[in-house]
N, C-alpha and C positions, 0 to 999 in steps of 0.2 A: 316341912318338913320330916316331920319326927316320922324316925326307927328309918329308917330308907336307906336300903345295908351298901356302900358304893367300894367296889375296888378299884383303886387306883395302878394302872400299870406303865411305868415309862422309866428309862436309864438313867436318867435327869433328879440326882436327890435333891435339888435345890425345889427344882418344876414341885417335884410329890409333898416334900416339905407345905410348899406353896398354894396349891390348892386343896392337901386338904386342909389344913388351918382353914379356908375359903371355906371349905363345904360346911369341914365342921360347926362354921358361924351360924351356916344355915339351916344346923340342925342333922343335919346327913351320917348318920353312923362309917365311916371308912378308913379303910388300911391300905396299907399302899406294900406295892412289888415294883423291884428294880426289874424284874425280869420273868418272863414267859414261868421259865419252871418255878418261880417263887409266887407266881398267881396260882400255878398249877396245887401247891401243896398248901396255900390262903384257901381255896376253893373245899380241899379233901377238909378242911378241918370248919369251917364258916359260912354259913349263906350270905350269898348278895344278890341282890334284887338287878344290878349293873354294873357291871364293865368299862371303865372309858379307859383308853389304851392311846398312847399314841403309837403303836405298831402296826406297820401296814400289811396287808393282808396279801401281799403280792407274794411278799419272801418264803418262802416254804415254808421255814422253820415256824414263822407264826400265823400258818392254812393248821398243820399240824396242832399244834395251842392252843388253834383256836376251835380245835374241834375236839382236843380233850376236857375244853373248857364245857364245852354242850353233851357232851356224854357227863361229866358230871355231875354238871347243873343244867339237866334243859330249859329248863325260864327265865334264865342269866339271860337280861339283854350286854348284849355287847358293844358298844359307839366308837368308834374308831374316829379318833380326829389328830389327823396328824401334824408333824409340828406341830404340836402345842409350843408358842410360847408364853412366857410369864405375860406377857398385858394381854392374853386371851383368860384368863385362866375366870375373871367374873362369868364371863360366857357360861362357866359349863357349870356352877350354878343350873342355870335355865335349863341345861340341855338336860342338866341329871333331873332336875324335876320334871320334864317332858316326856321321861322315855318311862317312869312312873306310874 
């Protein structure tokens, strides 16, 4: 998975760290954001192939963030993984690979 640029967005710093570590072991280039605002800042300064997030689109502020992310980076694939748990981290690599 060399070179695939992944943006991880979640409020749980431990989960972000574990997922980042796992994805990097599979060869992904990973940046993390603990909020949608932080994700939008990263998108302004970086190029990503895919964003993995636990933020649900049913919340209005998240819908607005997804729209802004799409405007800033129209080709960005956003994958929503609701209620990500640490034990789910292994499957994240295969989800990101499938999106590439």
